[in-house]
N, C-alpha and C positions, 0 to 999 in steps of 0.2 A: 615129622609131619609137615613142618614148614617147607621143607624142600619139595614135597609133593604138591603143595598148594602153588608154589612158585612155578613149577613145571607146567601145571595145568594152565595157569595164567599166561605163561609164555606160549604155550601151544595154541591157545585161543587167540592171542595177540597175533601170532604168525598167520593163522588162518584168516583173520579179519584183514590184515594187511595184504595178503595174497588176493583176496576177493576185491579189495579196493584197487589194487594194481591192475588186475585183469579188467575190471570195469572201466578204469581210466583209459586203458589201452583200446578197449572196444569203442568207447565214446570218441576217442581221438581218431580212430580208424574211420568211423562213420562220418565225422566232420571232414576229414581229408577227402574221402570218397565223394561226399556231397559237393564239396568245392570243385573238384575236378569234373564231376558230372555236369555241373552248371557251366563250367568253362567250355567243355566239349559241345554242349548244346548251343551255346552262343557262337562258337566257331562254325558249327554245322549250319546255323541259320544265316551266317554272313553270305552275302551274294545272292540270297534268295529273293531279294526285293528288286532285282533287275530282271525285267521280263523281256524275252526275245521271241519274236515271231519271224519265221523264215520260210520262204517258198522258193522253189526253183523251176526253171523252164529250160529244157534242152534247146540249144541252138542247132547243134549237129551231134554226131557221135562222140566228138572230142571235147566240146565246150558246153557250158550251161550258164545261165544268168541266175544269180541268187539275189532275191529281194529280202532285205533284213530290216526289221523295225525294232528298235531298242527303247524301252521305257524305264526311266529311273524312278523307282518308288522308294528309294532310300531317303534318309533325312539329310544326307550330305551330297555334295557334288562329286561326280566321278569323271575320270579322264580315260578315254579309250586308248589302250596300249597296243592291242593287236586283235586280229580276227583270225581264228584257226579253223581249218577244215579237217574233218576226220574221214579217212578213206575206207573202202570196203574191208581192207585187211587190218584196220585198226590203227594204222599210222596217222600221225598228226602232222600238219604243215601250216606254218604261218602264212596265211593268204595275203597279208599285207606286204610281205617280203617278196613273194613269188609273183604277185599280180599288181601291176600299177593301174589296173582298170577298176578302181573304186570310185564311184560317182555318187554323191560328192565325196571328196577325200575326208574321212572322219578320224584318221589316225591323229592322236594327241588332241582330239576335240574334247572339250568339257561339256558334260550334260548335267544341267541343274536338276534339283529334286522336282519331280512331276513332269519333267520335259521328255518329249519323245523325238527320236531322230530316226530317219529312214535313209537307206542307201542301197546301192546295187553293186554287186561284184560279178565280174566275168571271170570264170575259172574252169578248171577241168571238170568233165562230166562224171568223174569217179568220186567226187566228194559226196558223202552220204549225210553228214551232219556238220553243224558249225557251232562254235562257242566263242565268246569274247573274253579277253583279258583286260582288266581295267584297274585303275588305282583309285581307291576311296580316299579323296583328298583330305577328309577330316582325320582319319586315323593313319593316313599314309601307308596303307597296306595294299599290296597287289593281290587281286582276287580273280577268279575265273567263274564265269557263269556255267550253268548246266548246259550240256550239249542239246541242240535242237535238231531233230531229224528233218531233212528236207522232204517235201511232199511233191 
């Protein structure tokens, strides 16, 4: 009789420990998922406090003038690294390397929080949209803005 009682206790003990182990695994999984979900949301929202307005005007069949206005609504200063154009076929080109016709020259310019900067680029008429690449000086992370279609 004693053997049967011990076996029942062991069986019950194994069942309880299995339930505890599975519960701990599920709770751990939920905590890890929650952490990475918050991290991804933070990463996705980075760069969304930089507002860009852009318009273009054709000069002739080959060239256009692009008017760009950048507003820094972030909490930190940013440094403009490059201005990129996206063509009809989806290719990207660094307009600051291909065109020296940026007025005023804003490459490596710092923009303080709340500040707005405007400039003009003369470039190919095939550019359909533009985006900027910048360095967030507080976190020292290089980010890109969302592309803005030219009107």
